N, C-alpha and C positions, 0 to 999 in steps of 0.2 A: 306497388312492384313497380310503378310507374308506368313508363311505356312498354314493358315485358309482354303487353297481350299482341304485341307488333309481330315480334320472333316467334312466340310462344302463343297462340292466338286461343288458347284454353283459358290462359292465366287471368282470367275476370274477374276472381274474386274479391272478395270485399274483407276491409281493414275490419268491419264491424263484426263479421266473421270470425276472422283472426282474435279478436277481442275476448268474443264469446270464446274461442277454444281456449284462450289463453287462462280464462278465469278458470274453465272446469280444470283445466291442469294446475292448476294454484290451488285449488280445492283436497286435487287427489294428492299433489306433490306435502302438503301442510299436513294431511291426514298421515301419509305415509313415514316424513320426518319427523313427525312428534308422535310414531306408535309407542316410545317409551315416554309418557306424559310428565312433563318436568312443573306443570302449570299449577300453583298454590290458590290464589285470589278465585273464587266462586264465578265463574262463566268467562272467566278468562279464556278457556281455549276456545269455545264459541266467539268470544269478538275478535280473536286474533286469525282465528278461522274467515271470519265475514271482512275483516280488512284488507287482508291479502288477496282475498278474490275480488272487493271491489278496487285496489289497486292495478289487480290484472286486467280488471273490464276498461279501466279510464286510464290506462298507461300510455295509449296514444291519441286521446282526444285533442291535443294539438296539431297533428299533422294538418300540412296545406295539400290544397289539391296537386295530385300528381306525386304524392309521397315527398320523399326527400329531393329531389330534383328542383324544387321550386323556393328550397328553404335560403338562398342566397338573396332574396329578394324580400326577407323578409325585414321589419325594424327594427333598429336599436334595442336590446334588451332594456333601457332604461327608461322607454316608452310606456313597457308593458305594467310598469309600476306597483311590482312583484315587492310586498313586504315578508313572503315568509321566507325568504332564503338568508342564511346567516352571512349579514354581511362582508366578512372578510373574505368569503368565500367566492364571492362573484365581483367585488371589488376592481378586478381588471378588466373585467369584461361590461361593465356597463354601457360602454357606448359602441360595442361591437355588437352585430347583426344577432339576434336572438335565433334561438332553435326552436323545434318544433315541441323539445321538452320543456323548454319556458312557457310556452304557450299552455302547454299542458299543466303545470304550476298557476299557470295564470287563472286557466280554466277551474280548477279545484278549488282553489281558494280566492276568488274577486268574483266569481260567477254567482248566480241563486242557484249553482249546485250544492256549493257548501253548506247552504242554508238547508237544501232538500234533504243531504245525507244526515245533518246534524236533529234532523226533524224525525228522521226513520232508525236511524242508528246510535250508539253509544259513542258516535266519534263525528269529525267532520272531515271539512275535504283537505284541512293542511295537516291530520293525521295520514290519510289518503297519498296526500303530495310528498309527506316524510318517507313514505316506501318506494317512490317512484323516482325520488332525485335526492340524493345525499347531501346536498346543498342546502336541503331545508333543514330548518331548526326545529326541533317538536314544541306544539305547546306546550306540552307539560309532560309528565311522568307515566304517561297511559303504557308505555313498551316496557316498563320496569315491572316484573313480577317474581316475589321471593328474593330481594334483591341482584336479580339476575336482569340484564337488560336485552330484549329480544328485537327491537328495531334491527339489529343488524342483519338476520338472518332474515327475516321476513321482507327486508328490502333486498338482499339478495336472492329471493324467490324471484321478485320480478325485477329485478337488472343486475345482472352479473355473468361469468362464464358459464353459469349453469342454470340459468335463468329459465323460466315458464315460456316466456313470449318468444325466445328461440326454439325451444323445443316445441312449440306449436308452428311458427313461421318457415321451417326450414320443410318439416314435413308435408306442411301444407304447400307449400310453393313448389315441393318437389313435384307434390299430385297433379297438381292442376297446370304446372308448366310442360309435364310428361318428362322432366332432366330426373335422372336418378340420382341425381351428386345428395341427395338430401335425407336420402332413406337411412335413420336411425333409429335404434332399439328403445323408444320413450320409455315403454314399461320397465324394461332392466334398470334403466336408469333410474326414475322416479324410484322403483322399488328397492333400489339400495340408499336412498336419502337418508341422513342421520343429522343431528346436532350435535355441538362440542361446545364447551365452556372454558374460556380461556382463563388466565389468572387474573384477568379484570372485571371479569365478571359477565363479559359483554356472551352473547350466543352466537358460534356463528354457525354454516352450512357447513354441512360434511358428505361425504361419500363412503360407502365401506368401499375397501380395495377390490373386491370382485367385482365391480364396474368398471375401473379404471381404464377397460380396454375398449368398454362401450362408449367412456367420455373420451378417450383418444379419436373415435371415429365419429365423435358426433363433431369435436372442433374441426377435422379434416374436411367432414361432410360440410360444415359451414365456410370453409376458405374453399372449398371447390363450387360451391354454389355462388360464391362471390363471381370468381373467376369465368367462370363458364356460363351462368343464368345472369345475375344481377348487373354482371358488365358488357352485356353483349352487345355486338358491335350497333345493329340497328337500334337499341335502349338508348345507346349515347348518344348516338348522333340526333335523333330527335331529342335528347335533354339539352345539347349544345346548342339546335335551332330556337328551342324555347327561351334556352339563356339570353341568345342574341335579340328575340323578341321584344324579352321584359328590358335590353338595355339599349335597344332603337329609341330615339327620338318620337316613334309613333305610337310608343306605349307609356300610356298613365294609369297600367294597371296596376296599385299596389295593397298590400295585406296591410289593414289598418290595427291600430292598438287597441281598438273598441272591441271587445270581446263576443256581443250579439252581432256586430257588424261580419267578424271573421268568422265565424260559426255558420255564417250563409254562405261561403267562399268553399265550392266543392269542385269536384273535376268535371259535372256540369256547368257549372257556373263558369267555369276559365274554360269551358269548350267554347261557351255563351260566345265570351269576350272573341277567343280565336277565329271562330265563325265571321265575325262582324267585323273585323280588322281587317283592313286593305295592304296593311304590312306585307312584304315579301316573305318574311320569315313565318307569321303567321299562317299564309296561306301555303307552304310548303308544308308547314303541319297537318293542316286541317288536310286538304288534297294527297296527304302522302306521298310528296314529293321531295325524299330526302337527300341531301348530298351522299355523295357515293363514297365509299372506303378506297383509297388509292393505294393505302400503306397498313399495313400494323405488324409491330415488334414487340415481342416480347422478351421478357429478360430482368437482370437487374436494373440499379438504376443506370449504373457505366453501362450497359448495353446498351438501353431505350436513347441515347445523349446522341446516337448518329443522326435522330430527327430533328434536332435543333439546327443543322447543315442545311437537309432538303428542304425544310420550312423557308429558309434562306432563298434558296434557288428556286421555289416556288412564287416567292413576293417578288423577284428578280423579274420572272417571267409573266408575272401581271395576274397568276391565276388566285384567284379566292379560294381559300381553304379555311377549312375550318381543322384544329390541331385539338386533339382532346387524349387527356391523361388517367389512368385507373390503377388504383393500386392495392393489390388484393395481400390481408397479411391475418394472421391468424388470431390474434389478440388486439381487442383494442388498448388493452392495457400496455404501456412502457416495460420490456423484458430487458432485463441486465443482466448477461448471465444465465441463470437460472431463477431469477426472483424477480416477480412482478411488483411497478410499481402503482400506484393511482387507488388500488383495489384492495376493500379488508378480505384477509385472507378466508380462504375455503381450505378444509382440513379431508384428507384420505385416512378413514379408520382401520386400523390391520386388526381383525380377530382371527389370525393364523391359529390355528389348533395347537397347544403346546408350546404358545407362546404369549407374553402381558399385553393388553389390550395397549395400543400406541396411537397417537394422533399426528399424521406427518403432513406438512402443509403441500399443498395440492402441485406445485413446480418441483417441489423436491420427488415425486410421487409417479412422477410421469416424465418423459422427455418429449413429449410433445412441442411442446414451447423451445424448446433447445433446437430441434429438427426444424422444424419450420419460423425460424424467427426471422430470416429472410422474408422481406417483402416483395413479393411479385408484381412487376410493372409493365401494363400495357400501354404502347404509345401508338395513336394511329392520328392518319391525316385522312379528312374526308373533300371533296371536291364536287364541283356543280356535274351532273350528267355528261354534260359536252366537253368538259376539260379532262375526264378519266385517263383518256389514252394519252394526251399529252403530258398529262401529270406523269404518269408510269413511265414515260418515258426520261422525264428528266430524272425520277427517283431512280431508275435503271443505271443512268450514267453516274450517278453522285457516287 
């Protein structure tokens, strides 16, 4: 949760605990999803269950210190030397900044972890990576059983609109932060998971229609957690000050491409660096002296554009300021009309009495995507303590 422990002092739980929780939910989700056992090859059910649990346990291995808020300082993807990706799927971003997921794939496929997995299970790190990222090319036909491909559904349990990652972290973050937005009915959602085979033989994740209202609540809860908790103004200003430190001449802290070195860099490591630095931004972070919020505007992109003129006025007055924008949206996938793009389909299964069973695409079974399609923007301006009143006078006159 990055700096969320500052506005929410009990939010000090670890990503390790979350990964264990996601692994537990992955096992439960698998068991409930495949109550109607479709597997043909001997031992295939146990193998897939191990794989999906391992993927849930390892899905966040690549996270940098302070979670997402330091990803901007990662090296280009090309430098990680990942050969597990399908080339045409990553060609356009090879020279762009890598993400924590790229580091996860690198650790799974290029570190000693892959050999450890291979020695202990009937799969290796590349099989696990294929469930963490759709950009990874499966090394063989391990995911095919009885003429049906299970890679899609196993991957959807790890990363989709209905994955165990979200089901764990929403409840966990809600509990430890004390915010109630993330309270969702995990058990009801899990108990209504299904599988559905399309005409090409791909097996997709599905949900019994009885749980569609719980799904809607789940999506809205995540949306509100971002707007009210993850984008809290105090967390955001510390992230912005850390970014200023990283981009200052006084900072030569960099995330290495070498995986052994990268794995040594955690929150404690970065805090040690900040404490030893004389840079003003590092001192503000360590000494808990953040810039103060002078303005906060919520609304559509058009409604928050007013901040642009205010920033110009503050600059003209010689007031150093930090401008930060956050965007809350229901889905990470593009939604056009009621159709999602960029994600394999999830289905809703209808078994209403008196009607023939049918499968409907998730976006056609609920209006939640349509109702929450608009993005929610938050624009904030922060200034130093001794300039707050002056800044607010300028803002009030704008």
